[in-house]
N, CA and C atoms of all chains as a GROMACS GRO file, in nm:
protein
  618
    1UNK      N    1  10.074  -6.885  24.664
    1UNK     CA    2  10.131  -6.978  24.762
    1UNK      C    3  10.222  -7.080  24.692
    2UNK      N    4  10.343  -7.089  24.738
    2UNK     CA    5  10.438  -7.183  24.675
    2UNK      C    6  10.440  -7.314  24.752
    3UNK      N    7  10.453  -7.422  24.678
    3UNK     CA    8  10.469  -7.556  24.738
    3UNK      C    9  10.612  -7.570  24.789
    4UNK      N   10  10.627  -7.616  24.913
    4UNK     CA   11  10.760  -7.631  24.973
    4UNK      C   12  10.781  -7.776  25.019
    5UNK      N   13  10.904  -7.805  25.062
    5UNK     CA   14  10.935  -7.939  25.112
    5UNK      C   15  10.849  -7.973  25.234
    6UNK      N   16  10.824  -7.873  25.318
    6UNK     CA   17  10.742  -7.897  25.437
    6UNK      C   18  10.600  -7.939  25.398
    7UNK      N   19  10.543  -7.871  25.295
    7UNK     CA   20  10.409  -7.908  25.248
    7UNK      C   21  10.408  -8.052  25.196
    8UNK      N   22  10.514  -8.086  25.121
    8UNK     CA   23  10.519  -8.218  25.060
    8UNK      C   24  10.529  -8.327  25.168
    9UNK      N   25  10.612  -8.302  25.269
    9UNK     CA   26  10.628  -8.399  25.378
    9UNK      C   27  10.496  -8.415  25.452
   10UNK      N   28  10.428  -8.306  25.474
   10UNK     CA   29  10.300  -8.308  25.543
   10UNK      C   30  10.201  -8.399  25.470
   11UNK      N   31  10.202  -8.389  25.338
   11UNK     CA   32  10.108  -8.470  25.261
   11UNK      C   33  10.147  -8.618  25.259
   12UNK      N   34  10.277  -8.646  25.261
   12UNK     CA   35  10.320  -8.787  25.271
   12UNK      C   36  10.274  -8.845  25.404
   13UNK      N   37  10.281  -8.762  25.506
   13UNK     CA   38  10.234  -8.802  25.640
   13UNK      C   39  10.084  -8.832  25.636
   14UNK      N   40  10.008  -8.743  25.574
   14UNK     CA   41   9.861  -8.761  25.566
   14UNK      C   42   9.821  -8.879  25.479
   15UNK      N   43   9.887  -8.889  25.361
   15UNK     CA   44   9.843  -8.987  25.261
   15UNK      C   45   9.896  -9.127  25.286
   16UNK      N   46  10.022  -9.137  25.329
   16UNK     CA   47  10.086  -9.268  25.333
   16UNK      C   48  10.105  -9.322  25.474
   17UNK      N   49  10.071  -9.241  25.572
   17UNK     CA   50  10.087  -9.289  25.708
   17UNK      C   51  10.232  -9.307  25.751
   18UNK      N   52  10.323  -9.240  25.682
   18UNK     CA   53  10.462  -9.239  25.729
   18UNK      C   54  10.467  -9.145  25.848
   19UNK      N   55  10.562  -9.168  25.940
   19UNK     CA   56  10.569  -9.069  26.048
   19UNK      C   57  10.639  -8.944  25.996
   20UNK      N   58  10.631  -8.836  26.074
   20UNK     CA   59  10.676  -8.706  26.023
   20UNK      C   60  10.824  -8.705  25.988
   21UNK      N   61  10.902  -8.778  26.070
   21UNK     CA   62  11.046  -8.780  26.044
   21UNK      C   63  11.076  -8.855  25.913
   22UNK      N   64  11.009  -8.969  25.895
   22UNK     CA   65  11.028  -9.047  25.772
   22UNK      C   66  10.986  -8.966  25.649
   23UNK      N   67  10.873  -8.897  25.663
   23UNK     CA   68  10.821  -8.819  25.550
   23UNK      C   69  10.921  -8.710  25.512
   24UNK      N   70  10.975  -8.643  25.614
   24UNK     CA   71  11.069  -8.534  25.590
   24UNK      C   72  11.197  -8.588  25.525
   25UNK      N   73  11.244  -8.704  25.574
   25UNK     CA   74  11.366  -8.764  25.519
   25UNK      C   75  11.348  -8.806  25.374
   26UNK      N   76  11.231  -8.860  25.341
   26UNK     CA   77  11.206  -8.902  25.204
   26UNK      C   78  11.204  -8.785  25.107
   27UNK      N   79  11.147  -8.674  25.152
   27UNK     CA   80  11.143  -8.556  25.065
   27UNK      C   81  11.285  -8.505  25.040
   28UNK      N   82  11.364  -8.498  25.147
   28UNK     CA   83  11.505  -8.457  25.135
   28UNK      C   84  11.580  -8.549  25.040
   29UNK      N   85  11.561  -8.680  25.062
   29UNK     CA   86  11.633  -8.781  24.986
   29UNK      C   87  11.597  -8.774  24.837
   30UNK      N   88  11.470  -8.751  24.810
   30UNK     CA   89  11.424  -8.742  24.671
   30UNK      C   90  11.504  -8.635  24.595
   31UNK      N   91  11.507  -8.514  24.651
   31UNK     CA   92  11.577  -8.406  24.581
   31UNK      C   93  11.728  -8.428  24.580
   32UNK      N   94  11.780  -8.491  24.686
   32UNK     CA   95  11.923  -8.518  24.692
   32UNK      C   96  11.964  -8.622  24.586
   33UNK      N   97  11.881  -8.723  24.567
   33UNK     CA   98  11.913  -8.825  24.465
   33UNK      C   99  11.915  -8.763  24.325
   34UNK      N  100  11.820  -8.673  24.298
   34UNK     CA  101  11.817  -8.608  24.167
   34UNK      C  102  11.944  -8.523  24.150
   35UNK      N  103  11.979  -8.448  24.255
   35UNK     CA  104  12.102  -8.366  24.248
   35UNK      C  105  12.224  -8.453  24.225
   36UNK      N  106  12.234  -8.566  24.299
   36UNK     CA  107  12.349  -8.653  24.286
   36UNK      C  108  12.361  -8.711  24.146
   37UNK      N  109  12.248  -8.753  24.090
   37UNK     CA  110  12.251  -8.808  23.954
   37UNK      C  111  12.303  -8.702  23.857
   38UNK      N  112  12.252  -8.582  23.868
   38UNK     CA  113  12.292  -8.474  23.777
   38UNK      C  114  12.440  -8.441  23.796
   39UNK      N  115  12.482  -8.442  23.921
   39UNK     CA  116  12.622  -8.416  23.955
   39UNK      C  117  12.712  -8.525  23.897
   40UNK      N  118  12.659  -8.648  23.886
   40UNK     CA  119  12.734  -8.760  23.829
   40UNK      C  120  12.709  -8.776  23.680
   41UNK      N  121  12.672  -8.668  23.616
   41UNK     CA  122  12.656  -8.664  23.470
   41UNK      C  123  12.543  -8.751  23.416
   42UNK      N  124  12.444  -8.776  23.499
   42UNK     CA  125  12.329  -8.852  23.451
   42UNK      C  126  12.211  -8.758  23.429
   43UNK      N  127  12.138  -8.781  23.321
   43UNK     CA  128  12.012  -8.710  23.304
   43UNK      C  129  11.910  -8.778  23.394
   44UNK      N  130  11.805  -8.708  23.431
   44UNK     CA  131  11.703  -8.769  23.516
   44UNK      C  132  11.569  -8.759  23.446
   45UNK      N  133  11.509  -8.877  23.422
   45UNK     CA  134  11.383  -8.881  23.346
   45UNK      C  135  11.270  -8.928  23.435
   46UNK      N  136  11.179  -8.838  23.464
   46UNK     CA  137  11.067  -8.870  23.550
   46UNK      C  138  10.940  -8.869  23.467
   47UNK      N  139  10.900  -8.986  23.421
   47UNK     CA  140  10.789  -8.994  23.327
   47UNK      C  141  10.662  -8.933  23.387
   48UNK      N  142  10.590  -8.861  23.306
   48UNK     CA  143  10.468  -8.793  23.350
   48UNK      C  144  10.498  -8.654  23.402
   49UNK      N  145  10.621  -8.630  23.447
   49UNK     CA  146  10.657  -8.498  23.500
   49UNK      C  147  10.750  -8.425  23.403
   50UNK      N  148  10.870  -8.481  23.386
   50UNK     CA  149  10.961  -8.417  23.291
   50UNK      C  150  11.102  -8.468  23.306
   51UNK      N  151  11.192  -8.417  23.222
   51UNK     CA  152  11.331  -8.461  23.221
   51UNK      C  153  11.426  -8.348  23.261
   52UNK      N  154  11.520  -8.382  23.348
   52UNK     CA  155  11.629  -8.289  23.379
   52UNK      C  156  11.748  -8.332  23.295
   53UNK      N  157  11.800  -8.241  23.217
   53UNK     CA  158  11.913  -8.274  23.131
   53UNK      C  159  12.029  -8.179  23.160
   54UNK      N  160  12.147  -8.218  23.113
   54UNK     CA  161  12.266  -8.135  23.134
   54UNK      C  162  12.311  -8.081  23.001
   55UNK      N  163  12.354  -7.956  23.003
   55UNK     CA  164  12.408  -7.898  22.881
   55UNK      C  165  12.544  -7.839  22.910
   56UNK      N  166  12.639  -7.870  22.824
   56UNK     CA  167  12.771  -7.811  22.840
   56UNK      C  168  12.781  -7.688  22.752
   57UNK      N  169  12.815  -7.577  22.815
   57UNK     CA  170  12.826  -7.450  22.742
   57UNK      C  171  12.974  -7.419  22.723
   58UNK      N  172  13.008  -7.376  22.604
   58UNK     CA  173  13.148  -7.338  22.580
   58UNK      C  174  13.171  -7.196  22.632
   59UNK      N  175  13.296  -7.160  22.644
   59UNK     CA  176  13.328  -7.024  22.687
   59UNK      C  177  13.276  -6.924  22.583
   60UNK      N  178  13.225  -6.810  22.630
   60UNK     CA  179  13.180  -6.708  22.535
   60UNK      C  180  13.212  -6.571  22.592
   61UNK      N  181  13.223  -6.472  22.503
   61UNK     CA  182  13.256  -6.339  22.554
   61UNK      C  183  13.137  -6.281  22.631
   62UNK      N  184  13.166  -6.215  22.740
   62UNK     CA  185  13.060  -6.150  22.818
   62UNK      C  186  13.103  -6.010  22.854
   63UNK      N  187  13.018  -5.942  22.924
   63UNK     CA  188  13.046  -5.805  22.961
   63UNK      C  189  12.991  -5.778  23.100
   64UNK      N  190  13.061  -5.701  23.176
   64UNK     CA  191  13.006  -5.653  23.302
   64UNK      C  192  12.902  -5.546  23.266
   65UNK      N  193  12.775  -5.571  23.296
   65UNK     CA  194  12.671  -5.478  23.252
   65UNK      C  195  12.687  -5.338  23.313
   66UNK      N  196  12.752  -5.331  23.428
   66UNK     CA  197  12.768  -5.200  23.493
   66UNK      C  198  12.879  -5.118  23.431
   67UNK      N  199  12.994  -5.184  23.413
   67UNK     CA  200  13.111  -5.109  23.368
   67UNK      C  201  13.135  -5.121  23.218
   68UNK      N  202  13.070  -5.220  23.154
   68UNK     CA  203  13.093  -5.240  23.012
   68UNK      C  204  13.223  -5.313  22.984
   69UNK      N  205  13.292  -5.348  23.089
   69UNK     CA  206  13.421  -5.417  23.075
   69UNK      C  207  13.400  -5.559  23.021
   70UNK      N  208  13.484  -5.602  22.926
   70UNK     CA  209  13.471  -5.736  22.870
   70UNK      C  210  13.533  -5.840  22.960
   71UNK      N  211  13.454  -5.942  22.995
   71UNK     CA  212  13.506  -6.055  23.072
   71UNK      C  213  13.450  -6.184  23.012
   72UNK      N  214  13.537  -6.282  22.984
   72UNK     CA  215  13.486  -6.406  22.925
   72UNK      C  216  13.401  -6.483  23.024
   73UNK      N  217  13.293  -6.544  22.975
   73UNK     CA  218  13.211  -6.634  23.058
   73UNK      C  219  13.266  -6.774  23.034
   74UNK      N  220  13.316  -6.835  23.143
   74UNK     CA  221  13.384  -6.964  23.132
   74UNK      C  222  13.292  -7.075  23.084
   75UNK      N  223  13.352  -7.178  23.030
   75UNK     CA  224  13.278  -7.300  22.995
   75UNK      C  225  13.213  -7.352  23.122
   76UNK      N  226  13.089  -7.395  23.112
   76UNK     CA  227  13.023  -7.447  23.232
   76UNK      C  228  12.916  -7.547  23.193
   77UNK      N  229  12.869  -7.618  23.292
   77UNK     CA  230  12.762  -7.716  23.271
   77UNK      C  231  12.638  -7.666  23.343
   78UNK      N  232  12.526  -7.670  23.273
   78UNK     CA  233  12.401  -7.622  23.334
   78UNK      C  234  12.291  -7.730  23.325
   79UNK      N  235  12.194  -7.717  23.415
   79UNK     CA  236  12.080  -7.808  23.418
   79UNK      C  237  11.963  -7.745  23.345
   80UNK      N  238  11.896  -7.821  23.260
   80UNK     CA  239  11.774  -7.770  23.199
   80UNK      C  240  11.661  -7.867  23.231
   81UNK      N  241  11.540  -7.817  23.231
   81UNK     CA  242  11.424  -7.900  23.258
   81UNK      C  243  11.330  -7.894  23.140
   82UNK      N  244  11.291  -8.011  23.088
   82UNK     CA  245  11.189  -8.017  22.983
   82UNK      C  246  11.067  -8.086  23.038
   83UNK      N  247  10.957  -8.011  23.053
   83UNK     CA  248  10.836  -8.074  23.106
   83UNK      C  249  10.786  -8.183  23.013
   84UNK      N  250  10.730  -8.287  23.069
   84UNK     CA  251  10.672  -8.395  22.990
   84UNK      C  252  10.537  -8.354  22.934
   85UNK      N  253  10.490  -8.435  22.838
   85UNK     CA  254  10.364  -8.406  22.769
   85UNK      C  255  10.248  -8.392  22.868
   86UNK      N  256  10.244  -8.482  22.964
   86UNK     CA  257  10.132  -8.484  23.059
   86UNK      C  258  10.130  -8.356  23.143
   87UNK      N  259  10.247  -8.316  23.192
   87UNK     CA  260  10.254  -8.194  23.272
   87UNK      C  261  10.218  -8.072  23.188
   88UNK      N  262  10.269  -8.068  23.066
   88UNK     CA  263  10.239  -7.954  22.977
   88UNK      C  264  10.088  -7.940  22.955
   89UNK      N  265  10.024  -8.055  22.933
   89UNK     CA  266   9.879  -8.052  22.909
   89UNK      C  267   9.804  -8.004  23.032
   90UNK      N  268   9.847  -8.050  23.149
   90UNK     CA  269   9.777  -8.008  23.271
   90UNK      C  270   9.793  -7.859  23.296
   91UNK      N  271   9.911  -7.808  23.266
   91UNK     CA  272   9.938  -7.667  23.287
   91UNK      C  273   9.863  -7.581  23.185
   92UNK      N  274   9.854  -7.631  23.063
   92UNK     CA  275   9.781  -7.558  22.959
   92UNK      C  276   9.633  -7.548  22.993
   93UNK      N  277   9.583  -7.654  23.055
   93UNK     CA  278   9.443  -7.654  23.096
   93UNK      C  279   9.419  -7.540  23.195
   94UNK      N  280   9.520  -7.514  23.278
   94UNK     CA  281   9.510  -7.402  23.372
   94UNK      C  282   9.501  -7.271  23.294
   95UNK      N  283   9.582  -7.259  23.189
   95UNK     CA  284   9.580  -7.139  23.106
   95UNK      C  285   9.442  -7.119  23.047
   96UNK      N  286   9.377  -7.228  23.008
   96UNK     CA  287   9.245  -7.220  22.949
   96UNK      C  288   9.142  -7.165  23.044
   97UNK      N  289   9.166  -7.184  23.174
   97UNK     CA  290   9.069  -7.137  23.273
   97UNK      C  291   9.092  -6.992  23.312
   98UNK      N  292   9.204  -6.935  23.264
   98UNK     CA  293   9.238  -6.796  23.297
   98UNK      C  294   9.196  -6.704  23.182
   99UNK      N  295   9.136  -6.593  23.214
   99UNK     CA  296   9.104  -6.496  23.110
   99UNK      C  297   9.221  -6.402  23.092
  100UNK      N  298   9.288  -6.414  22.980
  100UNK     CA  299   9.404  -6.325  22.955
  100UNK      C  300   9.365  -6.213  22.861
  101UNK      N  301  12.434  -7.768  22.341
  101UNK     CA  302  12.506  -7.893  22.314
  101UNK      C  303  12.474  -7.997  22.418
  102UNK      N  304  12.374  -8.076  22.394
  102UNK     CA  305  12.343  -8.182  22.486
  102UNK      C  306  12.422  -8.305  22.444
  103UNK      N  307  12.488  -8.364  22.541
  103UNK     CA  308  12.564  -8.484  22.510
  103UNK      C  309  12.472  -8.604  22.522
  104UNK      N  310  12.434  -8.663  22.410
  104UNK     CA  311  12.339  -8.773  22.412
  104UNK      C  312  12.399  -8.903  22.461
  105UNK      N  313  12.532  -8.906  22.475
  105UNK     CA  314  12.596  -9.026  22.525
  105UNK      C  315  12.580  -9.037  22.677
  106UNK      N  316  12.532  -8.930  22.740
  106UNK     CA  317  12.517  -8.933  22.885
  106UNK      C  318  12.409  -9.033  22.924
  107UNK      N  319  12.431  -9.103  23.033
  107UNK     CA  320  12.333  -9.201  23.075
  107UNK      C  321  12.220  -9.129  23.150
  108UNK      N  322  12.111  -9.199  23.167
  108UNK     CA  323  11.995  -9.140  23.233
  108UNK      C  324  11.955  -9.221  23.354
  109UNK      N  325  11.898  -9.152  23.451
  109UNK     CA  326  11.836  -9.222  23.562
  109UNK      C  327  11.686  -9.210  23.544
  110UNK      N  328  11.618  -9.326  23.541
  110UNK     CA  329  11.474  -9.326  23.525
  110UNK      C  330  11.408  -9.325  23.662
  111UNK      N  331  11.277  -9.301  23.660
  111UNK     CA  332  11.203  -9.293  23.787
  111UNK      C  333  11.222  -9.421  23.870
  112UNK      N  334  11.215  -9.538  23.804
  112UNK     CA  335  11.227  -9.665  23.877
  112UNK      C  336  11.363  -9.679  23.946
  113UNK      N  337  11.469  -9.629  23.878
  113UNK     CA  338  11.603  -9.637  23.938
  113UNK      C  339  11.616  -9.541  24.057
  114UNK      N  340  11.552  -9.426  24.042
  114UNK     CA  341  11.551  -9.329  24.152
  114UNK      C  342  11.484  -9.390  24.275
  115UNK      N  343  11.372  -9.458  24.252
  115UNK     CA  344  11.300  -9.522  24.362
  115UNK      C  345  11.388  -9.629  24.427
  116UNK      N  346  11.457  -9.708  24.344
  116UNK     CA  347  11.545  -9.812  24.397
  116UNK      C  348  11.658  -9.756  24.483
  117UNK      N  349  11.721  -9.649  24.432
  117UNK     CA  350  11.829  -9.584  24.507
  117UNK      C  351  11.779  -9.537  24.643
  118UNK      N  352  11.660  -9.477  24.642
  118UNK     CA  353  11.604  -9.424  24.766
  118UNK      C  354  11.568  -9.538  24.862
  119UNK      N  355  11.511  -9.644  24.808
  119UNK     CA  356  11.470  -9.758  24.891
  119UNK      C  357  11.591  -9.822  24.957
  120UNK      N  358  11.704  -9.827  24.883
  120UNK     CA  359  11.825  -9.886  24.937
  120UNK      C  360  11.876  -9.805  25.056
  121UNK      N  361  11.859  -9.673  25.047
  121UNK     CA  362  11.908  -9.586  25.156
  121UNK      C  363  11.810  -9.576  25.273
  122UNK      N  364  11.685  -9.613  25.247
  122UNK     CA  365  11.584  -9.610  25.354
  122UNK      C  366  11.536  -9.753  25.374
  123UNK      N  367  11.630  -9.841  25.413
  123UNK     CA  368  11.598  -9.984  25.413
  123UNK      C  369  11.495 -10.022  25.519
  124UNK      N  370  11.470  -9.932  25.614
  124UNK     CA  371  11.367  -9.963  25.714
  124UNK      C  372  11.226  -9.943  25.657
  125UNK      N  373  11.216  -9.880  25.537
  125UNK     CA  374  11.086  -9.860  25.475
  125UNK      C  375  11.063  -9.967  25.368
  126UNK      N  376  10.937 -10.003  25.350
  126UNK     CA  377  10.903 -10.098  25.245
  126UNK      C  378  10.923 -10.030  25.110
  127UNK      N  379  10.971 -10.107  25.013
  127UNK     CA  380  10.992 -10.053  24.878
  127UNK      C  381  10.865  -9.985  24.827
  128UNK      N  382  10.753 -10.050  24.852
  128UNK     CA  383  10.622  -9.998  24.807
  128UNK      C  384  10.596  -9.856  24.862
  129UNK      N  385  10.635  -9.835  24.987
  129UNK     CA  386  10.614  -9.703  25.048
  129UNK      C  387  10.698  -9.596  24.979
  130UNK      N  388  10.822  -9.633  24.946
  130UNK     CA  389  10.910  -9.537  24.879
  130UNK      C  390  10.853  -9.505  24.740
  131UNK      N  391  10.806  -9.610  24.674
  131UNK     CA  392  10.746  -9.592  24.542
  131UNK      C  393  10.623  -9.499  24.549
  132UNK      N  394  10.537  -9.524  24.645
  132UNK     CA  395  10.417  -9.441  24.661
  132UNK      C  396  10.456  -9.297  24.696
  133UNK      N  397  10.561  -9.283  24.776
  133UNK     CA  398  10.606  -9.150  24.817
  133UNK      C  399  10.655  -9.071  24.695
  134UNK      N  400  10.735  -9.135  24.611
  134UNK     CA  401  10.787  -9.065  24.492
  134UNK      C  402  10.672  -9.026  24.399
  135UNK      N  403  10.577  -9.118  24.381
  135UNK     CA  404  10.462  -9.086  24.297
  135UNK      C  405  10.382  -8.971  24.355
  136UNK      N  406  10.367  -8.971  24.486
  136UNK     CA  407  10.294  -8.862  24.552
  136UNK      C  408  10.367  -8.729  24.533
  137UNK      N  409  10.499  -8.731  24.549
  137UNK     CA  410  10.576  -8.606  24.534
  137UNK      C  411  10.560  -8.548  24.394
  138UNK      N  412  10.571  -8.634  24.293
  138UNK     CA  413  10.558  -8.586  24.155
  138UNK      C  414  10.416  -8.538  24.128
  139UNK      N  415  10.318  -8.607  24.186
  139UNK     CA  416  10.178  -8.565  24.169
  139UNK      C  417  10.155  -8.429  24.238
  140UNK      N  418  10.210  -8.414  24.357
  140UNK     CA  419  10.194  -8.286  24.427
  140UNK      C  420  10.256  -8.171  24.347
  141UNK      N  421  10.371  -8.199  24.287
  141UNK     CA  422  10.439  -8.095  24.210
  141UNK      C  423  10.361  -8.061  24.083
  142UNK      N  424  10.311  -8.164  24.015
  142UNK     CA  425  10.231  -8.140  23.894
  142UNK      C  426  10.104  -8.062  23.929
  143UNK      N  427  10.042  -8.104  24.038
  143UNK     CA  428   9.918  -8.041  24.082
  143UNK      C  429   9.940  -7.893  24.113
  144UNK      N  430  10.050  -7.864  24.182
  144UNK     CA  431  10.080  -7.725  24.217
  144UNK      C  432  10.089  -7.641  24.090
  145UNK      N  433  10.167  -7.689  23.994
  145UNK     CA  434  10.184  -7.613  23.869
  145UNK      C  435  10.052  -7.605  23.792
  146UNK      N  436   9.975  -7.714  23.794
  146UNK     CA  437   9.848  -7.717  23.720
  146UNK      C  438   9.746  -7.622  23.779
  147UNK      N  439   9.766  -7.579  23.904
  147UNK     CA  440   9.673  -7.482  23.963
  147UNK      C  441   9.738  -7.344  23.973
  148UNK      N  442   9.850  -7.328  23.904
  148UNK     CA  443   9.912  -7.196  23.896
  148UNK      C  444  10.003  -7.160  24.013
  149UNK      N  445  10.035  -7.259  24.100
  149UNK     CA  446  10.125  -7.233  24.212
  149UNK      C  447  10.270  -7.255  24.171
  150UNK      N  448  10.360  -7.190  24.242
  150UNK     CA  449  10.503  -7.213  24.223
  150UNK      C  450  10.547  -7.328  24.313
  151UNK      N  451  10.669  -7.379  24.288
  151UNK     CA  452  10.731  -7.478  24.376
  151UNK      C  453  10.867  -7.420  24.412
  152UNK      N  454  10.897  -7.416  24.542
  152UNK     CA  455  11.027  -7.361  24.584
  152UNK      C  456  11.100  -7.459  24.673
  153UNK      N  457  11.210  -7.513  24.622
  153UNK     CA  458  11.290  -7.610  24.696
  153UNK      C  459  11.431  -7.553  24.712
  154UNK      N  460  11.461  -7.509  24.834
  154UNK     CA  461  11.593  -7.447  24.855
  154UNK      C  462  11.705  -7.545  24.824
  155UNK      N  463  11.804  -7.496  24.750
  155UNK     CA  464  11.920  -7.580  24.716
  155UNK      C  465  11.897  -7.666  24.592
  156UNK      N  466  11.771  -7.674  24.551
  156UNK     CA  467  11.741  -7.752  24.431
  156UNK      C  468  11.698  -7.659  24.318
  157UNK      N  469  11.592  -7.584  24.345
  157UNK     CA  470  11.547  -7.489  24.243
  157UNK      C  471  11.401  -7.455  24.260
  158UNK      N  472  11.350  -7.375  24.168
  158UNK     CA  473  11.209  -7.340  24.174
  158UNK      C  474  11.144  -7.364  24.039
  159UNK      N  475  11.016  -7.401  24.046
  159UNK     CA  476  10.937  -7.421  23.926
  159UNK      C  477  10.829  -7.313  23.925
  160UNK      N  478  10.806  -7.256  23.809
  160UNK     CA  479  10.699  -7.158  23.798
  160UNK      C  480  10.639  -7.169  23.658
  161UNK      N  481  10.538  -7.089  23.632
  161UNK     CA  482  10.479  -7.090  23.499
  161UNK      C  483  10.522  -6.967  23.422
  162UNK      N  484  10.553  -6.986  23.297
  162UNK     CA  485  10.579  -6.872  23.208
  162UNK      C  486  10.464  -6.862  23.109
  163UNK      N  487  10.425  -6.740  23.082
  163UNK     CA  488  10.314  -6.720  22.989
  163UNK      C  489  10.366  -6.703  22.847
  164UNK      N  490  10.307  -6.777  22.755
  164UNK     CA  491  10.338  -6.759  22.612
  164UNK      C  492  10.220  -6.686  22.550
  165UNK      N  493  10.241  -6.566  22.500
  165UNK     CA  494  10.130  -6.487  22.446
  165UNK      C  495  10.066  -6.553  22.323
  166UNK      N  496   9.941  -6.516  22.293
  166UNK     CA  497   9.874  -6.571  22.175
  166UNK      C  498   9.951  -6.533  22.049
  167UNK      N  499   9.948  -6.619  21.950
  167UNK     CA  500  10.018  -6.586  21.827
  167UNK      C  501   9.942  -6.646  21.708
  168UNK      N  502   9.975  -6.595  21.591
  168UNK     CA  503   9.914  -6.648  21.470
  168UNK      C  504   9.998  -6.765  21.422
  169UNK      N  505   9.935  -6.878  21.399
  169UNK     CA  506  10.006  -6.995  21.349
  169UNK      C  507   9.940  -7.041  21.221
  170UNK      N  508   9.990  -7.152  21.169
  170UNK     CA  509   9.933  -7.207  21.046
  170UNK      C  510   9.909  -7.355  21.061
  171UNK      N  511   9.804  -7.401  21.002
  171UNK     CA  512   9.784  -7.544  20.992
  171UNK      C  513   9.887  -7.597  20.892
  172UNK      N  514   9.978  -7.681  20.937
  172UNK     CA  515  10.087  -7.723  20.848
  172UNK      C  516  10.036  -7.800  20.726
  173UNK      N  517   9.919  -7.863  20.735
  173UNK     CA  518   9.866  -7.940  20.622
  173UNK      C  519   9.801  -7.850  20.518
  174UNK      N  520   9.715  -7.758  20.565
  174UNK     CA  521   9.637  -7.678  20.470
  174UNK      C  522   9.697  -7.541  20.445
  175UNK      N  523   9.786  -7.497  20.537
  175UNK     CA  524   9.843  -7.364  20.522
  175UNK      C  525   9.749  -7.254  20.572
  176UNK      N  526   9.631  -7.293  20.621
  176UNK     CA  527   9.537  -7.194  20.674
  176UNK      C  528   9.592  -7.126  20.799
  177UNK      N  529   9.565  -6.996  20.809
  177UNK     CA  530   9.605  -6.925  20.929
  177UNK      C  531   9.511  -6.963  21.044
  178UNK      N  532   9.569  -6.991  21.159
  178UNK     CA  533   9.488  -7.017  21.279
  178UNK      C  534   9.544  -6.932  21.392
  179UNK      N  535   9.456  -6.884  21.479
  179UNK     CA  536   9.509  -6.807  21.591
  179UNK      C  537   9.528  -6.902  21.709
  180UNK      N  538   9.650  -6.902  21.763
  180UNK     CA  539   9.681  -6.989  21.876
  180UNK      C  540   9.667  -6.908  22.004
  181UNK      N  541   9.587  -6.957  22.098
  181UNK     CA  542   9.565  -6.882  22.221
  181UNK      C  543   9.691  -6.879  22.307
  182UNK      N  544   9.699  -6.785  22.399
  182UNK     CA  545   9.812  -6.780  22.492
  182UNK      C  546   9.808  -6.902  22.582
  183UNK      N  547   9.923  -6.939  22.634
  183UNK     CA  548   9.925  -7.055  22.724
  183UNK      C  549  10.037  -7.041  22.826
  184UNK      N  550  10.026  -7.122  22.930
  184UNK     CA  551  10.132  -7.126  23.030
  184UNK      C  552  10.218  -7.249  23.008
  185UNK      N  553  10.349  -7.235  23.028
  185UNK     CA  554  10.439  -7.350  23.022
  185UNK      C  555  10.521  -7.356  23.151
  186UNK      N  556  10.550  -7.478  23.199
  186UNK     CA  557  10.630  -7.491  23.321
  186UNK      C  558  10.774  -7.448  23.295
  187UNK      N  559  10.832  -7.383  23.395
  187UNK     CA  560  10.971  -7.338  23.383
  187UNK      C  561  11.047  -7.374  23.511
  188UNK      N  562  11.170  -7.422  23.495
  188UNK     CA  563  11.254  -7.458  23.611
  188UNK      C  564  11.377  -7.369  23.617
  189UNK      N  565  11.401  -7.316  23.736
  189UNK     CA  566  11.524  -7.238  23.757
  189UNK      C  567  11.606  -7.310  23.863
  190UNK      N  568  11.723  -7.363  23.824
  190UNK     CA  569  11.804  -7.436  23.922
  190UNK      C  570  11.850  -7.345  24.035
  191UNK      N  571  11.854  -7.400  24.156
  191UNK     CA  572  11.901  -7.325  24.272
  191UNK      C  573  12.053  -7.323  24.277
  192UNK      N  574  12.104  -7.243  24.369
  192UNK     CA  575  12.248  -7.219  24.376
  192UNK      C  576  12.328  -7.349  24.399
  193UNK      N  577  12.284  -7.429  24.496
  193UNK     CA  578  12.359  -7.551  24.527
  193UNK      C  579  12.362  -7.646  24.408
  194UNK      N  580  12.248  -7.664  24.343
  194UNK     CA  581  12.243  -7.753  24.226
  194UNK      C  582  12.333  -7.700  24.115
  195UNK      N  583  12.324  -7.570  24.090
  195UNK     CA  584  12.408  -7.508  23.985
  195UNK      C  585  12.555  -7.533  24.012
  196UNK      N  586  12.595  -7.510  24.137
  196UNK     CA  587  12.736  -7.524  24.171
  196UNK      C  588  12.784  -7.668  24.164
  197UNK      N  589  12.704  -7.758  24.216
  197UNK     CA  590  12.745  -7.900  24.218
  197UNK      C  591  12.757  -7.954  24.075
  198UNK      N  592  12.661  -7.919  23.991
  198UNK     CA  593  12.663  -7.967  23.853
  198UNK      C  594  12.781  -7.907  23.776
  199UNK      N  595  12.808  -7.783  23.804
  199UNK     CA  596  12.917  -7.716  23.733
  199UNK      C  597  13.053  -7.768  23.779
  200UNK      N  598  13.063  -7.805  23.907
  200UNK     CA  599  13.189  -7.862  23.955
  200UNK      C  600  13.217  -7.996  23.888
  201UNK      N  601  13.110  -8.068  23.854
  201UNK     CA  602  13.127  -8.201  23.797
  201UNK      C  603  13.194  -8.194  23.660
  202UNK      N  604  13.177  -8.085  23.589
  202UNK     CA  605  13.238  -8.072  23.456
  202UNK      C  606  13.390  -8.064  23.470
  203UNK      N  607  13.437  -7.996  23.574
  203UNK     CA  608  13.581  -7.984  23.597
  203UNK      C  609  13.640  -8.119  23.634
  204UNK      N  610  13.563  -8.197  23.712
  204UNK     CA  611  13.610  -8.329  23.756
  204UNK      C  612  13.622  -8.425  23.639
  205UNK      N  613  13.524  -8.417  23.547
  205UNK     CA  614  13.520  -8.517  23.440
  205UNK      C  615  13.615  -8.485  23.326
  206UNK      N  616  13.683  -8.371  23.332
  206UNK     CA  617  13.772  -8.337  23.221
  206UNK      C  618  13.918  -8.360  23.253
   0.00000   0.00000   0.00000
């Protein structure tokens, strides 16, 4: 089961007593603010969770995997996420409970 | 190539931006909401669930298999158990908006 915006809004409604419309708007706004910051060349640091950073990639040679034809991959900017220490530890604890 | 000269938005600034746009809500409520959202997301991953936010991206766990490591002090071989690490895959809208910004800034 994946966590979605609807689930998150529902919990804001339950936990904080916001009405459903307010809860839904806050969830939307949260993700929109993060997108806007990244779009405006800002990294986003959410302590306890992790950091969203931007990386600029230079152009590099690529290939169409189907035809083998060479096509350059243009310079582009990408978003990366580095989980924070606290999140990593919580997730590792989950691994410890799984028999692999 | 991460550009370290880029500025950062911290959690407190994110809360302020949101509170300014939702001026009918108390600042405290916006703060509690952001903390709840991050807690819900951490909790989901900590229990092995994915997070799927259309237009933003998805978070999932990647498994790192067990491997042989060494104690850097003593040089002794130690076996490191497998573990899960959080992984983020940006969604289409986020990818496109961020990539457009590079063209604008040049």
